[in-house]
RONU-129385 format. One line per field, with one value per residue: residue number from 1; residue in three letters; chain; x, y, z of N, C-alpha, C in turn. Coordinates in steps of 0.02 Angstrom, whole numbers. Layout:
<rs>
n <- NUM ...
res <- ALA ...
chain <- A ...
n.X <- X ...
n.Y <- Y ...
n.Z <- Z ...
ca.X <- X ...
ca.Y <- Y ...
ca.Z <- Z ...
c.X <- X ...
c.Y <- Y ...
c.Z <- Z ...
</rs>
This chain:
<rs>
n <- 1 2 3 4 5 6 7 8 9 10 11 12 13 14 15 16 17 18 19 20 21 22 23 24 25 26 27 28 29 30 31 32 33 34 35 36 37 38 39 40 41 42 43 44 45 46 47 48 49 50 51 52 53 54 55 56 57 58 59 60 61 62 63 64 65 66 67 68 69 70 71 72 73 74 75 76 77 78 79 80 81 82 83 84 85 86 87 88 89 90 91 92 93 94 95 96 97 98 99 100 101 102 103 104 105 106 107 108 109 110 111 112 113 114 115 116 117 118 119 120 121 122 123 124 125 126 127 128 129 130 131 132 133 134 135 136 137 138 139 140 141 142 143 144 145 146 147 148 149 150 151 152 153 154 155 156 157 158 159 160 161 162 163 164 165 166 167 168 169 170 171 172 173 174 175 176 177 178 179 180 181 182 183 184 185 186 187 188 189 190 191 192 193 194 195 196 197 198 199 200 201 202 203 204 205 206 207 208 209 210 211 212 213 214 215 216 217 218 219 220 221 222 223 224 225 226 227 228 229 230 231 232 233 234 235 236 237 238 239 240 241 242 243 244 245 246 247 248 249 250 251 252 253 254 255 256 257 258 259 260 261 262 263 264 265 266 267 268 269 270 271 272 273 274 275 276 277 278 279 280 281 282 283 284 285 286 287 288 289 290 291 292 293 294 295 296 297 298 299 300 301 302 303 304 305 306 307 308 309 310 311 312 313 314 315 316 317 318 319 320 321 322 323 324 325 326 327 328 329 330 331 332 333 334 335 336 337 338 339 340 341 342 343 344 345 346 347 348 349 350 351 352 353 354 355 356 357 358
res <- MET ARG ASP GLY LYS PRO ILE ILE LEU SER VAL ARG ASP ARG ARG GLU LEU GLU ALA VAL VAL ALA LYS ARG VAL ALA ARG ALA GLY HIS ALA ARG ARG ALA ARG VAL VAL LEU LEU SER SER GLU GLY VAL ARG GLY VAL GLU ILE ALA ARG ARG LEU SER LEU SER ILE PRO GLN VAL SER ARG ILE ARG ARG ARG PHE PHE GLU GLY GLY VAL GLU GLY LEU ARG ASP GLN PRO LYS ALA GLY ARG GLY ASN ASN VAL PRO GLU ALA LYS VAL ARG GLN VAL VAL GLU THR VAL MET GLY PRO PRO PRO ALA GLY HIS SER HIS TRP SER THR ARG VAL LEU ALA ARG ARG VAL GLY LEU GLY PRO THR VAL VAL HIS LYS ILE LEU ARG ALA ASN ASP LEU LYS PRO HIS LEU SER ARG THR PHE LYS VAL SER ARG ASP PRO GLN PHE ALA GLU LYS VAL ARG ASP ILE VAL GLY LEU TYR LEU ASN PRO PRO GLN ASN ALA VAL VAL VAL SER LEU ASP GLU LYS THR GLN ILE GLN ALA LEU GLU ARG THR GLN PRO ILE LEU PRO LEU ARG PRO GLY LEU PRO GLU GLY ARG THR HIS ASP TYR ARG ARG ASN GLY VAL LEU ASP LEU TYR ALA ALA LEU GLU ILE ALA SER GLY HIS VAL LEU ALA ASP CYS ARG GLU SER HIS THR GLY ARG ASP PHE LEU ALA PHE LEU LYS SER LEU GLU LYS GLU PHE PRO LYS GLY GLU LEU HIS VAL VAL LEU ASP ASN SER SER THR HIS LYS THR PRO ALA VAL TYR GLU TRP LEU SER LYS HIS PRO ARG ILE VAL PHE HIS PHE THR PRO THR SER ALA SER TRP MET ASN GLN VAL GLU GLY PHE PHE SER ILE LEU THR ARG ARG SER LEU ARG ARG THR SER PHE PRO SER LYS VAL ALA LEU ARG ARG HIS ILE GLU ALA PHE LEU ALA ASN TRP ASN ARG ASN PRO THR PRO PHE VAL TRP THR LYS SER PRO HIS ARG ILE VAL ARG ASP HIS ARG LYS LEU ILE ALA ARG ILE SER ARG ALA GLU HIS
chain <- A A A A A A A A A A A A A A A A A A A A A A A A A A A A A A A A A A A A A A A A A A A A A A A A A A A A A A A A A A A A A A A A A A A A A A A A A A A A A A A A A A A A A A A A A A A A A A A A A A A A A A A A A A A A A A A A A A A A A A A A A A A A A A A A A A A A A A A A A A A A A A A A A A A A A A A A A A A A A A A A A A A A A A A A A A A A A A A A A A A A A A A A A A A A A A A A A A A A A A A A A A A A A A A A A A A A A A A A A A A A A A A A A A A A A A A A A A A A A A A A A A A A A A A A A A A A A A A A A A A A A A A A A A A A A A A A A A A A A A A A A A A A A A A A A A A A A A A A A A A A A A A A A A A A A A A A A A A A A A A A A A A A A A A A A A A A A A A A A A A A A A A A A A A A A A A A A A A A A A
n.X <- 11012 11123 11132 11223 11341 11280 11290 11349 11353 11461 11433 11520 11566 11445 11416 11522 11498 11372 11406 11485 11389 11306 11388 11417 11518 11574 11650 11562 11566 11619 11521 11414 11456 11457 11320 11275 11329 11266 11129 11134 11164 11044 10967 10919 10896 11018 10979 10878 10952 11037 10942 10890 11002 11047 11144 11240 11212 11333 11418 11367 11399 11539 11565 11517 11608 11727 11704 11700 11832 11912 11847 11776 11874 11912 11820 11852 11906 12015 12183 12200 12252 12376 12386 12497 12503 12553 12689 12850 12936 13072 13084 13015 13099 13208 13158 13139 13270 13335 13271 13308 13438 13570 13512 13497 13633 13634 13506 13406 13328 13237 13109 12944 12929 13060 13117 13038 13080 13211 13199 13121 12979 12804 12750 12635 12634 12757 12729 12631 12708 12799 12710 12661 12773 12795 12877 12936 13001 12985 12975 13060 13153 13219 13352 13440 13577 13639 13807 13859 13970 13925 13794 13703 13709 13660 13532 13471 13476 13395 13271 13240 13210 13092 13005 13013 13018 13117 13066 12980 13036 13060 13043 13094 13083 13184 13213 13258 13165 13221 13239 13104 13002 12924 12815 12730 12591 12569 12443 12276 12221 12113 11958 11893 11772 11617 11660 11779 11946 12040 12127 12288 12419 12564 12681 12773 12814 12958 12965 13058 13129 13098 13154 13110 13109 13074 13008 12953 12854 12867 12778 12652 12631 12629 12689 12823 12876 12969 12985 13117 13239 13356 13468 13575 13708 13688 13552 13499 13540 13469 13338 13349 13363 13237 13165 13212 13156 13022 13010 13046 13079 13151 13232 13278 13269 13337 13311 13401 13474 13633 13676 13789 13762 13712 13816 13905 14039 13981 13856 13890 13955 13849 13769 13849 13824 13697 13659 13548 13493 13499 13578 13534 13596 13544 13588 13708 13645 13517 13401 13267 13236 13205 13069 13004 13015 12908 12805 12845 12825 12685 12652 12701 12623 12489 12481 12579 12611 12513 12482 12479 12592 12608 12711 12848 12799 12665 12684 12742 12634 12542 12602 12609 12472 12437 12512 12453 12326 12359 12411 12299 12236 12337 12429 12513 12650 12660 12783 12831 12921 13045 13210 13292 13240 13263 13403 13435 13374 13449 13577 13553 13527 13651 13728 13667 13695 13832 13845 13792 13800 13890
n.Y <- -11229 -11088 -10955 -10853 -10733 -10642 -10681 -10579 -10552 -10492 -10422 -10481 -10596 -10666 -10691 -10777 -10887 -10930 -10968 -11080 -11168 -11183 -11245 -11389 -11482 -11461 -11506 -11608 -11582 -11452 -11379 -11400 -11332 -11203 -11184 -11185 -11063 -10971 -10991 -10955 -10820 -10775 -10774 -10894 -11009 -11104 -11234 -11264 -11260 -11368 -11471 -11460 -11488 -11609 -11616 -11613 -11513 -11465 -11475 -11375 -11264 -11270 -11247 -11116 -11052 -11076 -10994 -10865 -10857 -10880 -10831 -10840 -10918 -10999 -11099 -11195 -11362 -11443 -11504 -11675 -11761 -11893 -11937 -11910 -11774 -11715 -11727 -11680 -11535 -11548 -11686 -11704 -11635 -11721 -11836 -11788 -11748 -11871 -11953 -11889 -11918 -12043 -12213 -12359 -12481 -12591 -12562 -12486 -12373 -12273 -12352 -12333 -12408 -12448 -12323 -12279 -12365 -12321 -12187 -12202 -12193 -12225 -12313 -12254 -12122 -12077 -12087 -11987 -11874 -11875 -11855 -11728 -11651 -11669 -11775 -11914 -12054 -12177 -12158 -12126 -12042 -12032 -11945 -11850 -11756 -11629 -11609 -11529 -11409 -11306 -11287 -11180 -11096 -11181 -11209 -11082 -11063 -11170 -11161 -11033 -11056 -11129 -11039 -10920 -10936 -10919 -10808 -10863 -10989 -11164 -11263 -11412 -11552 -11685 -11860 -12032 -12176 -12313 -12492 -12545 -12666 -12808 -12882 -13028 -13086 -13239 -13292 -13254 -13084 -13040 -12963 -12803 -12803 -12775 -12734 -12803 -12779 -12760 -12907 -12985 -13099 -13127 -13175 -13181 -13186 -13145 -13056 -12988 -12822 -12647 -12486 -12320 -12173 -12003 -11841 -11699 -11566 -11410 -11301 -11346 -11475 -11585 -11744 -11818 -11975 -12131 -12304 -12414 -12547 -12535 -12421 -12336 -12222 -12208 -12237 -12130 -12022 -12050 -12029 -11895 -11840 -11867 -11782 -11659 -11653 -11647 -11521 -11410 -11275 -11122 -11091 -11232 -11284 -11399 -11484 -11592 -11736 -11791 -11907 -12026 -12064 -11952 -11872 -11911 -11916 -11922 -11864 -11732 -11693 -11695 -11595 -11484 -11460 -11421 -11288 -11222 -11300 -11318 -11380 -11402 -11445 -11530 -11503 -11617 -11763 -11710 -11742 -11721 -11597 -11606 -11596 -11698 -11808 -11805 -11841 -11974 -12030 -12023 -12107 -12230 -12251 -12246 -12329 -12435 -12508 -12597 -12687 -12833 -12907 -13005 -13005 -12913 -12843 -12824 -12741 -12629 -12586 -12555 -12446 -12355 -12335 -12270 -12152 -12097 -12069 -11977 -11871 -11828 -11744 -11653 -11610 -11478 -11459 -11351 -11249 -11189 -11150 -11034 -10997 -10938 -10983 -11120 -11129 -11071 -11163 -11275 -11238 -11230 -11365 -11423 -11361 -11414 -11551 -11545 -11512 -11621 -11757 -11908
n.Z <- -54 -27 -136 -142 -202 -341 -518 -642 -809 -937 -1102 -1193 -1122 -1110 -1243 -1278 -1194 -1237 -1365 -1338 -1285 -1395 -1485 -1578 -1567 -1444 -1288 -1171 -1032 -1026 -1095 -1007 -891 -941 -961 -829 -779 -864 -832 -697 -710 -755 -646 -597 -467 -374 -333 -424 -542 -524 -527 -658 -739 -696 -594 -441 -294 -232 -345 -431 -353 -354 -490 -505 -422 -493 -603 -544 -502 -616 -728 -895 -957 -853 -850 -940 -988 -874 -854 -806 -661 -650 -782 -856 -856 -744 -739 -691 -755 -775 -792 -911 -999 -990 -1053 -1184 -1221 -1211 -1309 -1424 -1431 -1457 -1479 -1369 -1366 -1502 -1543 -1670 -1657 -1537 -1445 -1374 -1255 -1223 -1204 -1098 -995 -982 -934 -823 -819 -856 -1006 -1067 -1019 -1070 -1206 -1220 -1190 -1297 -1405 -1372 -1395 -1528 -1573 -1660 -1650 -1712 -1846 -2002 -2130 -2296 -2379 -2503 -2538 -2641 -2691 -2784 -2846 -2924 -2892 -2856 -2970 -3072 -3025 -3030 -3167 -3221 -3151 -3189 -3324 -3307 -3241 -3313 -3464 -3616 -3748 -3896 -3894 -3857 -3713 -3644 -3535 -3509 -3494 -3455 -3415 -3347 -3364 -3353 -3298 -3373 -3291 -3254 -3171 -3081 -3073 -3132 -3114 -2984 -2998 -2938 -2807 -2717 -2553 -2566 -2611 -2766 -2815 -2821 -2860 -2758 -2813 -2970 -3148 -3241 -3390 -3468 -3502 -3533 -3593 -3568 -3655 -3628 -3659 -3587 -3630 -3564 -3565 -3611 -3563 -3643 -3695 -3774 -3820 -3820 -3827 -3797 -3823 -3754 -3665 -3717 -3769 -3904 -3918 -3847 -3927 -4043 -3998 -3968 -4095 -4148 -4066 -4109 -4235 -4201 -4147 -4248 -4265 -4202 -4040 -3941 -3784 -3674 -3529 -3427 -3343 -3271 -3335 -3406 -3536 -3592 -3624 -3721 -3846 -3975 -3955 -3918 -4034 -4125 -4068 -4091 -4223 -4222 -4163 -4110 -4014 -3844 -3701 -3529 -3384 -3238 -3064 -2990 -2909 -2898 -2969 -2948 -2991 -3121 -3219 -3289 -3211 -3125 -3211 -3239 -3113 -3103 -3209 -3161 -3044 -3089 -3199 -3217 -3098 -3049 -3148 -3254 -3364 -3504 -3596 -3673 -3779 -3745 -3634 -3697 -3780 -3682 -3615 -3722 -3744 -3625 -3640 -3755 -3707 -3607 -3684 -3751 -3665 -3602 -3454 -3388 -3272 -3134 -3080 -2923 -2825 -2785 -2854 -2759 -2634 -2647 -2654 -2530 -2439 -2471 -2429 -2293 -2264 -2295 -2196 -2083 -2097 -2084 -1951 -1887 -1772 -1772
ca.X <- 11079 11125 11161 11279 11351 11250 11335 11330 11395 11469 11408 11570 11565 11383 11421 11567 11466 11319 11439 11504 11328 11279 11437 11400 11575 11600 11651 11500 11577 11628 11455 11373 11478 11434 11248 11267 11342 11213 11068 11145 11160 10973 10933 10894 10927 11063 10944 10843 11002 11058 10889 10884 11061 11066 11205 11230 11217 11404 11446 11347 11438 11608 11567 11510 11671 11776 11692 11721 11905 11947 11808 11756 11929 11914 11771 11877 11930 12080 12221 12184 12310 12385 12386 12555 12501 12586 12760 12892 12966 13139 13076 12996 13161 13249 13129 13152 13341 13354 13246 13344 13506 13578 13475 13541 13672 13596 13441 13409 13293 13202 13038 12913 12942 13131 13127 13006 13123 13271 13186 13085 12909 12763 12747 12581 12657 12809 12696 12600 12761 12824 12659 12657 12833 12798 12935 12913 13061 12970 12976 13122 13148 13282 13366 13502 13595 13687 13871 13882 13995 13887 13723 13663 13704 13617 13464 13445 13468 13339 13209 13226 13176 13025 12964 13014 13051 13132 13013 12989 13079 13027 13080 13072 13116 13198 13247 13238 13145 13254 13224 13034 12995 12861 12801 12666 12568 12562 12372 12238 12205 12043 11930 11863 11704 11596 11690 11842 11988 12070 12175 12338 12467 12627 12736 12766 12865 12990 12963 13101 13125 13101 13176 13066 13133 13017 13022 12893 12854 12851 12722 12588 12624 12630 12746 12849 12909 12989 13008 13174 13264 13416 13474 13644 13716 13658 13480 13484 13549 13412 13279 13362 13350 13164 13142 13229 13107 12958 13011 13096 13092 13167 13276 13251 13306 13326 13332 13415 13520 13704 13691 13845 13737 13694 13877 13952 14066 13934 13803 13918 13968 13784 13748 13888 13794 13629 13669 13486 13475 13542 13569 13537 13604 13526 13645 13715 13601 13459 13357 13200 13224 13184 12996 12978 13013 12839 12766 12864 12792 12614 12650 12712 12567 12424 12481 12624 12622 12463 12462 12515 12613 12634 12768 12871 12753 12607 12706 12749 12567 12510 12633 12588 12402 12436 12539 12403 12273 12387 12420 12234 12221 12399 12428 12580 12667 12672 12839 12813 12975 13093 13279 13319 13220 13296 13473 13437 13361 13505 13631 13534 13536 13723 13752 13642 13734 13900 13842 13764 13846 13886
ca.Y <- -11199 -11015 -10939 -10808 -10676 -10651 -10679 -10528 -10564 -10440 -10443 -10525 -10661 -10701 -10715 -10834 -10945 -10953 -11002 -11146 -11208 -11196 -11282 -11460 -11524 -11442 -11559 -11606 -11549 -11380 -11350 -11401 -11278 -11141 -11179 -11166 -10992 -10934 -10995 -10915 -10749 -10759 -10774 -10960 -11032 -11161 -11297 -11276 -11275 -11437 -11516 -11459 -11514 -11674 -11605 -11605 -11443 -11446 -11465 -11308 -11215 -11270 -11215 -11044 -11028 -11075 -10935 -10805 -10856 -10881 -10805 -10888 -10965 -11045 -11153 -11245 -11425 -11439 -11567 -11720 -11792 -11964 -11955 -11879 -11701 -11691 -11744 -11620 -11509 -11577 -11753 -11696 -11619 -11781 -11880 -11757 -11752 -11941 -11980 -11857 -11943 -12110 -12266 -12409 -12524 -12644 -12537 -12436 -12313 -12280 -12369 -12303 -12448 -12443 -12255 -12275 -12398 -12280 -12126 -12218 -12174 -12274 -12304 -12208 -12054 -12061 -12077 -11920 -11823 -11874 -11823 -11656 -11618 -11686 -11818 -11978 -12095 -12237 -12140 -12101 -12023 -12030 -11883 -11849 -11685 -11617 -11577 -11496 -11341 -11257 -11299 -11118 -11072 -11226 -11200 -11019 -11073 -11214 -11132 -10976 -11082 -11149 -10982 -10867 -10964 -10871 -10799 -10899 -11047 -11222 -11292 -11480 -11589 -11750 -11911 -12100 -12221 -12374 -12557 -12557 -12739 -12838 -12933 -13063 -13122 -13311 -13308 -13196 -13034 -13044 -12895 -12769 -12823 -12739 -12759 -12835 -12743 -12799 -12955 -13010 -13142 -13095 -13198 -13161 -13207 -13088 -13064 -12939 -12752 -12594 -12421 -12269 -12104 -11957 -11769 -11662 -11495 -11375 -11254 -11379 -11540 -11638 -11789 -11856 -12032 -12187 -12364 -12445 -12608 -12519 -12349 -12318 -12156 -12210 -12233 -12062 -11979 -12062 -11994 -11824 -11822 -11865 -11722 -11602 -11652 -11629 -11448 -11392 -11203 -11086 -11123 -11289 -11291 -11466 -11496 -11663 -11751 -11799 -11975 -12029 -12070 -11885 -11833 -11947 -11875 -11919 -11816 -11664 -11678 -11680 -11530 -11430 -11449 -11396 -11240 -11197 -11345 -11301 -11424 -11373 -11503 -11521 -11518 -11687 -11786 -11666 -11757 -11697 -11534 -11622 -11603 -11760 -11857 -11805 -11882 -12044 -12051 -12034 -12167 -12289 -12261 -12253 -12373 -12492 -12544 -12649 -12722 -12894 -12904 -13070 -12998 -12844 -12812 -12801 -12684 -12572 -12562 -12525 -12380 -12312 -12317 -12219 -12090 -12069 -12041 -11917 -11816 -11800 -11689 -11647 -11566 -11453 -11451 -11281 -11242 -11134 -11132 -10989 -11021 -10912 -11027 -11185 -11121 -11059 -11226 -11320 -11218 -11249 -11437 -11435 -11341 -11462 -11613 -11532 -11509 -11683 -11801 -11977
ca.Z <- -49 -32 -201 -132 -247 -408 -576 -692 -867 -988 -1168 -1223 -1088 -1127 -1312 -1279 -1162 -1282 -1421 -1314 -1278 -1462 -1526 -1579 -1549 -1379 -1238 -1132 -967 -1037 -1111 -947 -847 -971 -947 -758 -772 -899 -791 -637 -728 -766 -582 -578 -406 -380 -327 -487 -593 -512 -550 -731 -772 -665 -555 -369 -272 -227 -412 -454 -314 -378 -556 -493 -394 -548 -644 -508 -496 -681 -783 -946 -968 -797 -859 -987 -958 -842 -857 -751 -630 -661 -853 -889 -853 -684 -742 -682 -817 -783 -819 -981 -1036 -994 -1105 -1249 -1235 -1220 -1371 -1479 -1430 -1486 -1444 -1336 -1410 -1534 -1566 -1724 -1636 -1473 -1442 -1315 -1196 -1206 -1178 -1032 -945 -972 -895 -763 -823 -890 -1079 -1087 -1004 -1119 -1270 -1219 -1194 -1366 -1447 -1357 -1423 -1599 -1584 -1687 -1662 -1752 -1916 -2030 -2200 -2331 -2415 -2541 -2545 -2696 -2675 -2845 -2831 -2964 -2876 -2859 -3039 -3110 -3001 -3058 -3239 -3237 -3125 -3232 -3383 -3288 -3221 -3363 -3523 -3669 -3799 -3959 -3882 -3826 -3657 -3630 -3481 -3542 -3455 -3473 -3361 -3369 -3333 -3337 -3303 -3394 -3240 -3264 -3112 -3094 -3076 -3156 -3064 -2963 -3005 -2881 -2789 -2656 -2493 -2579 -2659 -2820 -2788 -2867 -2826 -2739 -2857 -3040 -3195 -3276 -3463 -3500 -3482 -3584 -3571 -3595 -3661 -3628 -3656 -3567 -3649 -3502 -3572 -3625 -3530 -3694 -3686 -3830 -3789 -3862 -3791 -3831 -3791 -3715 -3653 -3731 -3798 -3971 -3908 -3827 -3985 -4089 -3970 -3974 -4164 -4156 -4032 -4152 -4289 -4172 -4137 -4299 -4270 -4141 -3991 -3904 -3722 -3648 -3460 -3420 -3288 -3287 -3357 -3452 -3605 -3617 -3634 -3764 -3900 -4031 -3938 -3922 -4105 -4156 -4042 -4124 -4289 -4210 -4108 -4081 -3959 -3787 -3643 -3462 -3340 -3168 -3019 -2972 -2854 -2894 -3025 -2933 -3027 -3189 -3213 -3317 -3157 -3101 -3257 -3227 -3052 -3119 -3251 -3118 -2998 -3122 -3258 -3219 -3036 -3033 -3209 -3271 -3434 -3526 -3640 -3682 -3827 -3706 -3594 -3742 -3800 -3623 -3605 -3777 -3732 -3573 -3669 -3800 -3665 -3575 -3732 -3771 -3618 -3563 -3395 -3370 -3202 -3116 -3033 -2878 -2778 -2817 -2847 -2696 -2580 -2656 -2634 -2458 -2404 -2484 -2385 -2224 -2257 -2293 -2130 -2034 -2103 -2058 -1877 -1860 -1736 -1796
c.X <- 11073 11162 11219 11280 11321 11303 11307 11380 11401 11442 11456 11569 11503 11387 11466 11534 11410 11348 11461 11444 11302 11325 11424 11457 11606 11600 11592 11510 11584 11561 11410 11392 11456 11359 11235 11276 11288 11148 11075 11139 11089 10932 10904 10932 10969 11029 10909 10893 11025 11006 10886 10942 11086 11133 11188 11239 11290 11438 11429 11388 11510 11613 11561 11577 11726 11766 11715 11797 11940 11909 11789 11811 11932 11866 11796 11901 12001 12116 12206 12248 12314 12386 12444 12556 12537 12659 12801 12925 13035 13136 13057 13057 13206 13224 13147 13225 13364 13333 13281 13418 13510 13540 13523 13577 13629 13528 13452 13376 13259 13130 13010 12930 13015 13146 13097 13049 13185 13257 13145 13013 12870 12761 12693 12602 12710 12778 12664 12652 12788 12774 12657 12716 12844 12861 12910 12972 13048 12971 13046 13110 13217 13291 13431 13518 13648 13750 13901 13906 13959 13812 13682 13654 13657 13544 13434 13432 13404 13273 13190 13190 13103 12979 12959 13049 13064 13075 13032 13036 13037 13073 13051 13114 13123 13233 13225 13219 13169 13227 13151 13020 12925 12848 12732 12648 12554 12489 12335 12222 12130 12014 11901 11791 11683 11624 11757 11883 12012 12123 12224 12389 12531 12683 12721 12822 12893 12992 13004 13089 13125 13127 13134 13101 13073 13041 12956 12899 12827 12787 12655 12577 12623 12694 12761 12890 12924 13014 13063 13198 13325 13419 13549 13647 13686 13582 13460 13489 13491 13349 13288 13347 13274 13135 13156 13180 13038 12953 13064 13116 13108 13214 13240 13296 13287 13355 13342 13466 13589 13722 13747 13822 13718 13756 13928 13980 14018 13879 13830 13933 13902 13759 13785 13859 13722 13631 13605 13462 13525 13525 13575 13538 13582 13588 13649 13673 13541 13412 13285 13184 13199 13109 12969 12977 12943 12794 12782 12830 12718 12607 12656 12650 12501 12423 12520 12620 12574 12443 12506 12530 12641 12695 12789 12826 12691 12624 12712 12681 12532 12537 12610 12515 12397 12460 12487 12347 12297 12388 12354 12214 12282 12393 12498 12589 12684 12727 12825 12870 13028 13164 13311 13303 13255 13368 13479 13425 13417 13563 13616 13545 13609 13750 13729 13680 13804 13902 13820 13818 13836 13921
c.Y <- -11123 -10996 -10890 -10752 -10689 -10646 -10628 -10536 -10502 -10467 -10493 -10594 -10700 -10730 -10777 -10896 -10973 -10990 -11073 -11192 -11229 -11240 -11356 -11504 -11504 -11502 -11551 -11569 -11474 -11347 -11348 -11345 -11210 -11131 -11158 -11091 -10951 -10934 -10953 -10841 -10726 -10761 -10840 -10984 -11095 -11228 -11314 -11293 -11347 -11486 -11519 -11495 -11580 -11669 -11606 -11531 -11422 -11435 -11397 -11255 -11212 -11236 -11139 -11015 -11025 -11014 -10872 -10800 -10850 -10854 -10859 -10940 -11017 -11103 -11207 -11307 -11416 -11505 -11610 -11754 -11866 -11985 -11921 -11804 -11673 -11712 -11681 -11599 -11538 -11647 -11752 -11681 -11680 -11828 -11852 -11763 -11824 -11967 -11949 -11876 -12013 -12162 -12314 -12452 -12580 -12623 -12486 -12370 -12327 -12303 -12339 -12342 -12446 -12375 -12249 -12308 -12356 -12221 -12140 -12194 -12231 -12261 -12254 -12136 -12032 -12047 -12008 -11865 -11817 -11839 -11748 -11618 -11636 -11726 -11888 -12023 -12157 -12222 -12119 -12081 -12022 -11963 -11892 -11777 -11678 -11583 -11542 -11425 -11287 -11263 -11235 -11094 -11115 -11219 -11136 -11026 -11113 -11185 -11070 -10998 -11100 -11089 -10928 -10891 -10911 -10867 -10837 -10959 -11103 -11248 -11361 -11509 -11661 -11797 -11980 -12138 -12290 -12436 -12564 -12631 -12759 -12897 -12963 -13101 -13195 -13334 -13246 -13148 -13038 -12974 -12869 -12792 -12783 -12772 -12793 -12794 -12789 -12844 -12978 -13052 -13104 -13114 -13182 -13192 -13145 -13103 -13012 -12868 -12707 -12530 -12368 -12201 -12058 -11886 -11733 -11589 -11455 -11334 -11290 -11443 -11598 -11678 -11824 -11913 -12087 -12244 -12397 -12505 -12594 -12443 -12329 -12247 -12153 -12203 -12161 -12014 -11988 -12027 -11919 -11800 -11819 -11803 -11660 -11596 -11631 -11553 -11419 -11318 -11174 -11124 -11180 -11300 -11358 -11471 -11571 -11673 -11767 -11870 -11975 -12035 -12003 -11844 -11869 -11901 -11868 -11868 -11745 -11645 -11659 -11611 -11473 -11413 -11423 -11347 -11213 -11241 -11335 -11349 -11384 -11432 -11485 -11531 -11593 -11703 -11740 -11679 -11736 -11631 -11545 -11638 -11668 -11816 -11861 -11846 -11956 -12071 -12066 -12098 -12230 -12303 -12278 -12308 -12438 -12537 -12604 -12690 -12783 -12894 -12972 -13066 -12925 -12807 -12785 -12741 -12622 -12543 -12528 -12454 -12332 -12291 -12263 -12152 -12057 -12036 -11977 -11859 -11791 -11743 -11678 -11596 -11542 -11450 -11377 -11278 -11181 -11110 -11091 -11016 -10997 -10959 -11095 -11181 -11111 -11123 -11276 -11303 -11236 -11324 -11455 -11418 -11390 -11527 -11604 -11533 -11575 -11725 -11873 -12023
c.Z <- -53 -95 -196 -183 -316 -463 -626 -751 -911 -1054 -1200 -1190 -1106 -1198 -1316 -1249 -1206 -1342 -1401 -1310 -1347 -1505 -1521 -1555 -1483 -1332 -1190 -1066 -974 -1052 -1049 -899 -875 -958 -875 -749 -805 -859 -728 -652 -740 -702 -561 -517 -417 -377 -392 -543 -586 -537 -626 -765 -743 -631 -481 -351 -262 -294 -439 -418 -339 -446 -549 -467 -448 -592 -609 -505 -564 -739 -832 -958 -913 -803 -907 -951 -932 -849 -795 -725 -649 -733 -890 -885 -792 -682 -735 -748 -828 -812 -892 -1023 -1042 -1048 -1174 -1268 -1248 -1288 -1431 -1479 -1459 -1446 -1410 -1387 -1437 -1559 -1622 -1704 -1569 -1484 -1378 -1252 -1175 -1175 -1108 -978 -930 -925 -832 -761 -857 -965 -1100 -1076 -1055 -1187 -1274 -1224 -1264 -1412 -1435 -1386 -1496 -1615 -1604 -1702 -1704 -1827 -1938 -2102 -2231 -2366 -2453 -2556 -2599 -2669 -2736 -2829 -2870 -2951 -2885 -2931 -3081 -3089 -3032 -3133 -3254 -3213 -3165 -3296 -3367 -3276 -3274 -3426 -3576 -3720 -3862 -3952 -3850 -3771 -3644 -3573 -3505 -3493 -3480 -3409 -3381 -3333 -3310 -3350 -3327 -3347 -3252 -3200 -3128 -3097 -3102 -3098 -3048 -2963 -2939 -2871 -2727 -2593 -2502 -2628 -2715 -2791 -2841 -2828 -2811 -2787 -2930 -3082 -3230 -3351 -3500 -3476 -3543 -3552 -3606 -3596 -3665 -3623 -3643 -3588 -3590 -3509 -3577 -3585 -3579 -3687 -3752 -3802 -3839 -3818 -3832 -3790 -3747 -3704 -3658 -3759 -3867 -3967 -3890 -3886 -4034 -4063 -3977 -4045 -4177 -4121 -4074 -4210 -4263 -4163 -4185 -4300 -4201 -4095 -3956 -3843 -3689 -3578 -3451 -3365 -3315 -3307 -3409 -3525 -3634 -3637 -3676 -3818 -3959 -4018 -3945 -3995 -4140 -4132 -4076 -4193 -4283 -4152 -4077 -4022 -3903 -3729 -3578 -3413 -3269 -3124 -3005 -2911 -2844 -2953 -3013 -2967 -3098 -3189 -3242 -3265 -3127 -3146 -3248 -3164 -3064 -3161 -3208 -3076 -3033 -3176 -3248 -3157 -3027 -3094 -3221 -3345 -3456 -3571 -3643 -3732 -3791 -3663 -3638 -3761 -3742 -3611 -3660 -3770 -3678 -3601 -3715 -3761 -3630 -3624 -3761 -3726 -3574 -3507 -3380 -3295 -3189 -3063 -2989 -2834 -2814 -2809 -2782 -2638 -2585 -2633 -2559 -2419 -2413 -2438 -2313 -2213 -2254 -2224 -2077 -2036 -2074 -1982 -1846 -1827 -1761 -1747
</rs>
């Protein structure tokens, strides 16, 4: 073959091509085209390049032409016809607009095949378009938005306690985890074995429930807790009194939610006699602001979910063992989101809900 115009590489182009060749995860075709250009720049004839790289002579010519027309970028892999890459832009917009609209009657959401029939394309092409636009109609998520008129004020108050607690004061996050069930599997749990995960029966017996009161000290991560048979206002007040004895000096700031048991006349009467204890209520429908919820999540995942309890006594001992282990090396939660960002995102969500079509 005639080699034609010689290839002269700049320092930058040579460095980029050599990087492609040296890269272990580079696509084979891209690396091969880079080698063709590098060998051509060294004066190697096209016939010899074809022999070394197991290419045909026309293939070497086409690669050289791609470099002359597009430079180093022109050697990259190009979209292939027939795989969703040649769909007109108007058709792509139709797919996107359709999937973001209401599904057909009787359907909860768009599936790839239903959407493909609606727009007149193949399921594979529609799937590629959805992936390219980061649209996932098969997924959904739940949310709950606070309508508390004092949302901003409460957020600034509570997050201020987390980020900048008062000097010589204790801040605790308090809540109750109610209705913890003592579930007993009907067969013994099969232990973990190589190649086999732990096994447990799907069915179980109910052996009663317990309610767990817990107060997480924000600064240290230490948890003060008490398992009780119920969660009435009287139970809450009893736990509050034990908390007051645990921290007998200085101000005690308590972050808690809006449960009716937290606002009984007996609780307010007791607070009036203990003015150093200050309640800070989270906004309604915003219990996620209460840091002890994070501890409850860890307790559920690491301790309760996969265990079998023959009685409430066994459940109580199990929880107490977990608490003792936690408090030997407590881990505080670090709050990172500023009140300004929380309030801003909350307002955006309210506005989005207001604009949503139903």
